[in-house]
PyMOL Python script that loads the backbone (N, CA, C, O; Angstrom):
from pymol import cmd

cmd.read_pdbstr("""\
ATOM      1  N   UNK A   1      -8.334  -2.288   2.471  1.00  0.00           N
ATOM      2  CA  UNK A   1      -9.124  -2.043   0.981  1.00  0.00           C
ATOM      3  C   UNK A   1      -7.661  -2.513  -0.053  1.00  0.00           C
ATOM      4  O   UNK A   1      -6.437  -2.473   0.066  1.00  0.00           O
ATOM      5  N   UNK A   2      -8.957  -3.088  -1.383  1.00  0.00           N
ATOM      6  CA  UNK A   2      -7.573  -3.810  -1.976  1.00  0.00           C
ATOM      7  C   UNK A   2      -8.063  -2.997  -3.505  1.00  0.00           C
ATOM      8  O   UNK A   2      -9.056  -2.269  -3.489  1.00  0.00           O
ATOM      9  N   UNK A   3      -7.172  -3.231  -4.939  1.00  0.00           N
ATOM     10  CA  UNK A   3      -7.253  -2.515  -5.926  1.00  0.00           C
ATOM     11  C   UNK A   3      -6.619  -4.264  -5.997  1.00  0.00           C
ATOM     12  O   UNK A   3      -6.072  -5.159  -5.353  1.00  0.00           O
ATOM     13  N   UNK A   4      -7.108  -3.934  -7.112  1.00  0.00           N
ATOM     14  CA  UNK A   4      -6.933  -5.641  -7.904  1.00  0.00           C
ATOM     15  C   UNK A   4      -7.320  -4.958  -9.987  1.00  0.00           C
ATOM     16  O   UNK A   4      -8.305  -4.620 -10.644  1.00  0.00           O
ATOM     17  N   UNK A   5      -4.859  -5.198 -10.339  1.00  0.00           N
ATOM     18  CA  UNK A   5      -5.220  -5.129 -11.772  1.00  0.00           C
ATOM     19  C   UNK A   5      -5.561  -6.057 -12.708  1.00  0.00           C
ATOM     20  O   UNK A   5      -5.997  -7.131 -12.295  1.00  0.00           O
ATOM     21  N   UNK A   6      -5.438  -5.840 -14.101  1.00  0.00           N
ATOM     22  CA  UNK A   6      -6.548  -5.688 -14.866  1.00  0.00           C
ATOM     23  C   UNK A   6      -5.130  -7.647 -15.304  1.00  0.00           C
ATOM     24  O   UNK A   6      -5.393  -8.388 -16.251  1.00  0.00           O
ATOM     25  N   UNK A   7      -4.050  -7.879 -14.464  1.00  0.00           N
ATOM     26  CA  UNK A   7      -3.887  -9.639 -15.201  1.00  0.00           C
ATOM     27  C   UNK A   7      -4.286 -10.470 -13.659  1.00  0.00           C
ATOM     28  O   UNK A   7      -3.830 -11.590 -13.431  1.00  0.00           O
ATOM     29  N   UNK A   8      -5.429  -9.551 -12.412  1.00  0.00           N
ATOM     30  CA  UNK A   8      -5.815 -10.410 -11.379  1.00  0.00           C
ATOM     31  C   UNK A   8      -4.687  -9.994 -10.444  1.00  0.00           C
ATOM     32  O   UNK A   8      -4.680 -10.551  -9.346  1.00  0.00           O
ATOM     33  N   UNK A   9      -3.635  -9.013 -10.732  1.00  0.00           N
ATOM     34  CA  UNK A   9      -2.951  -8.410  -9.294  1.00  0.00           C
ATOM     35  C   UNK A   9      -3.469  -8.279  -7.955  1.00  0.00           C
ATOM     36  O   UNK A   9      -4.164  -9.285  -8.093  1.00  0.00           O
ATOM     37  N   UNK A  10      -3.664  -8.010  -7.091  1.00  0.00           N
ATOM     38  CA  UNK A  10      -4.662  -7.242  -5.626  1.00  0.00           C
ATOM     39  C   UNK A  10      -3.727  -6.956  -4.981  1.00  0.00           C
ATOM     40  O   UNK A  10      -2.963  -7.761  -4.449  1.00  0.00           O
ATOM     41  N   UNK A  11      -3.675  -6.042  -4.948  1.00  0.00           N
ATOM     42  CA  UNK A  11      -2.692  -4.497  -4.099  1.00  0.00           C
ATOM     43  C   UNK A  11      -3.321  -4.600  -2.165  1.00  0.00           C
ATOM     44  O   UNK A  11      -4.283  -4.916  -1.464  1.00  0.00           O
ATOM     45  N   UNK A  12      -2.243  -4.189  -2.135  1.00  0.00           N
ATOM     46  CA  UNK A  12      -3.724  -3.927  -0.419  1.00  0.00           C
ATOM     47  C   UNK A  12      -3.085  -2.651  -0.360  1.00  0.00           C
ATOM     48  O   UNK A  12      -2.021  -2.433  -0.940  1.00  0.00           O
ATOM     49  N   UNK A  13      -4.031  -1.338   0.692  1.00  0.00           N
ATOM     50  CA  UNK A  13      -3.533   0.016   0.774  1.00  0.00           C
ATOM     51  C   UNK A  13      -4.548   0.656   1.569  1.00  0.00           C
ATOM     52  O   UNK A  13      -5.754   0.414   1.623  1.00  0.00           O
ATOM     53  N   UNK A  14      -3.546   1.901   2.454  1.00  0.00           N
ATOM     54  CA  UNK A  14      -4.905   1.897   2.876  1.00  0.00           C
ATOM     55  C   UNK A  14      -4.648   3.668   2.917  1.00  0.00           C
ATOM     56  O   UNK A  14      -4.057   4.103   1.928  1.00  0.00           O
ATOM     57  N   UNK A  15      -5.007   4.581   3.868  1.00  0.00           N
ATOM     58  CA  UNK A  15      -5.618   5.758   2.761  1.00  0.00           C
ATOM     59  C   UNK A  15      -6.011   6.455   4.343  1.00  0.00           C
ATOM     60  O   UNK A  15      -6.830   6.127   5.201  1.00  0.00           O
ATOM     61  N   UNK A  16      -4.622   7.979   4.219  1.00  0.00           N
ATOM     62  CA  UNK A  16      -5.379   8.785   5.320  1.00  0.00           C
ATOM     63  C   UNK A  16      -5.081   9.868   4.851  1.00  0.00           C
ATOM     64  O   UNK A  16      -4.101   9.834   4.106  1.00  0.00           O
ATOM     65  N   UNK A  17      -5.597  10.925   5.012  1.00  0.00           N
ATOM     66  CA  UNK A  17      -5.301  12.275   4.994  1.00  0.00           C
ATOM     67  C   UNK A  17      -6.193  13.171   3.820  1.00  0.00           C
ATOM     68  O   UNK A  17      -7.329  13.241   3.351  1.00  0.00           O
ATOM     69  N   UNK A  18      -4.867  13.787   3.700  1.00  0.00           N
ATOM     70  CA  UNK A  18      -5.417  14.654   2.368  1.00  0.00           C
ATOM     71  C   UNK A  18      -4.344  15.240   1.842  1.00  0.00           C
ATOM     72  O   UNK A  18      -3.241  15.137   2.378  1.00  0.00           O
ATOM     73  N   UNK A  19      -4.650  16.270   0.166  1.00  0.00           N
ATOM     74  CA  UNK A  19      -3.599  16.207  -0.401  1.00  0.00           C
ATOM     75  C   UNK A  19      -2.841  15.220  -1.291  1.00  0.00           C
ATOM     76  O   UNK A  19      -3.415  14.140  -1.430  1.00  0.00           O
ATOM     77  N   UNK A  20      -1.400  15.401  -2.067  1.00  0.00           N
ATOM     78  CA  UNK A  20      -0.655  14.611  -2.776  1.00  0.00           C
ATOM     79  C   UNK A  20      -0.705  12.945  -1.844  1.00  0.00           C
ATOM     80  O   UNK A  20      -0.539  12.917  -0.624  1.00  0.00           O
ATOM     81  N   UNK A  21      -0.930  11.800  -2.588  1.00  0.00           N
ATOM     82  CA  UNK A  21       0.079  11.008  -2.551  1.00  0.00           C
ATOM     83  C   UNK A  21       1.647  10.868  -1.593  1.00  0.00           C
ATOM     84  O   UNK A  21       2.639  11.556  -1.354  1.00  0.00           O
ATOM     85  N   UNK A  22       1.122   9.576  -1.280  1.00  0.00           N
ATOM     86  CA  UNK A  22       2.768   9.455  -0.970  1.00  0.00           C
ATOM     87  C   UNK A  22       2.850   7.758  -1.021  1.00  0.00           C
ATOM     88  O   UNK A  22       1.953   6.955  -0.765  1.00  0.00           O
ATOM     89  N   UNK A  23       4.149   7.522  -1.413  1.00  0.00           N
ATOM     90  CA  UNK A  23       3.697   5.791  -1.750  1.00  0.00           C
ATOM     91  C   UNK A  23       4.920   5.174  -1.024  1.00  0.00           C
ATOM     92  O   UNK A  23       6.077   5.411  -1.373  1.00  0.00           O
ATOM     93  N   UNK A  24       4.494   4.148   0.291  1.00  0.00           N
ATOM     94  CA  UNK A  24       5.941   3.661   0.849  1.00  0.00           C
ATOM     95  C   UNK A  24       4.994   1.746   0.144  1.00  0.00           C
ATOM     96  O   UNK A  24       3.984   1.043   0.107  1.00  0.00           O
ATOM     97  N   UNK A  25       6.553   1.945  -0.269  1.00  0.00           N
ATOM     98  CA  UNK A  25       6.691   0.015  -0.934  1.00  0.00           C
ATOM     99  C   UNK A  25       7.371  -1.025   0.220  1.00  0.00           C
ATOM    100  O   UNK A  25       8.524  -0.829   0.604  1.00  0.00           O
ATOM    101  N   UNK A  26       6.412  -2.344   0.830  1.00  0.00           N
ATOM    102  CA  UNK A  26       7.384  -2.273   1.266  1.00  0.00           C
ATOM    103  C   UNK A  26       8.048  -4.118   0.614  1.00  0.00           C
ATOM    104  O   UNK A  26       7.673  -4.892  -0.267  1.00  0.00           O
ATOM    105  N   UNK A  27       9.231  -4.123   1.714  1.00  0.00           N
ATOM    106  CA  UNK A  27      10.506  -4.700   0.414  1.00  0.00           C
ATOM    107  C   UNK A  27       9.798  -6.504   1.072  1.00  0.00           C
ATOM    108  O   UNK A  27       8.800  -7.061   1.530  1.00  0.00           O
ATOM    109  N   UNK A  28      11.056  -6.690   0.707  1.00  0.00           N
ATOM    110  CA  UNK A  28      11.456  -8.170   0.438  1.00  0.00           C
ATOM    111  C   UNK A  28      10.663  -8.438   2.311  1.00  0.00           C
ATOM    112  O   UNK A  28       9.610  -8.874   2.777  1.00  0.00           O
ATOM    113  N   UNK A  29      11.828  -7.915   2.777  1.00  0.00           N
ATOM    114  CA  UNK A  29      12.352  -8.029   5.086  1.00  0.00           C
ATOM    115  C   UNK A  29      10.791  -7.441   5.588  1.00  0.00           C
ATOM    116  O   UNK A  29      10.496  -8.082   6.597  1.00  0.00           O
ATOM    117  N   UNK A  30      10.160  -6.878   5.394  1.00  0.00           N
ATOM    118  CA  UNK A  30       9.209  -5.794   5.727  1.00  0.00           C
ATOM    119  C   UNK A  30       7.780  -6.180   5.006  1.00  0.00           C
ATOM    120  O   UNK A  30       7.365  -6.640   3.942  1.00  0.00           O
ATOM    121  N   UNK A  31       7.185  -5.587   6.558  1.00  0.00           N
ATOM    122  CA  UNK A  31       5.739  -6.369   5.592  1.00  0.00           C
ATOM    123  C   UNK A  31       4.836  -4.888   6.112  1.00  0.00           C
ATOM    124  O   UNK A  31       5.425  -4.101   6.853  1.00  0.00           O
ATOM    125  N   UNK A  32       3.814  -4.677   5.796  1.00  0.00           N
ATOM    126  CA  UNK A  32       2.792  -3.354   5.314  1.00  0.00           C
ATOM    127  C   UNK A  32       3.282  -3.114   7.151  1.00  0.00           C
ATOM    128  O   UNK A  32       4.292  -3.803   7.009  1.00  0.00           O
ATOM    129  N   UNK A  33       3.312  -2.927   7.837  1.00  0.00           N
ATOM    130  CA  UNK A  33       3.222  -2.923   9.516  1.00  0.00           C
ATOM    131  C   UNK A  33       5.004  -2.390   9.970  1.00  0.00           C
ATOM    132  O   UNK A  33       5.427  -2.142  11.099  1.00  0.00           O
ATOM    133  N   UNK A  34       5.291  -2.372   9.466  1.00  0.00           N
ATOM    134  CA  UNK A  34       6.383  -0.937  10.056  1.00  0.00           C
ATOM    135  C   UNK A  34       5.974   0.125   9.093  1.00  0.00           C
ATOM    136  O   UNK A  34       6.808   1.023   9.211  1.00  0.00           O
ATOM    137  N   UNK A  35       5.162   0.423   8.273  1.00  0.00           N
ATOM    138  CA  UNK A  35       4.754   1.976   8.180  1.00  0.00           C
ATOM    139  C   UNK A  35       4.203   2.605   8.870  1.00  0.00           C
ATOM    140  O   UNK A  35       4.009   3.810   9.028  1.00  0.00           O
ATOM    141  N   UNK A  36       3.804   1.310   9.523  1.00  0.00           N
ATOM    142  CA  UNK A  36       2.132   1.841  11.442  1.00  0.00           C
ATOM    143  C   UNK A  36       3.460   2.988  12.141  1.00  0.00           C
ATOM    144  O   UNK A  36       3.182   4.109  12.567  1.00  0.00           O
ATOM    145  N   UNK A  37       4.722   2.472  12.131  1.00  0.00           N
ATOM    146  CA  UNK A  37       5.685   3.552  13.891  1.00  0.00           C
ATOM    147  C   UNK A  37       6.342   5.525  12.164  1.00  0.00           C
ATOM    148  O   UNK A  37       6.954   6.516  12.563  1.00  0.00           O
TER     149      UNK A  37
END
""", "prot")
cmd.dss("prot")
cmd.show_as("cartoon", "prot")
cmd.util.cbc("prot")
cmd.orient("prot")
């Protein structure tokens, strides 16, 4: 799933479970797959 901002920037996100959200931001050396573990 993607969120697109007003300037056209697209952010990928995954939604799991219920409750308050927790945001993990992948850095330059890591991709989003890092958070799978």
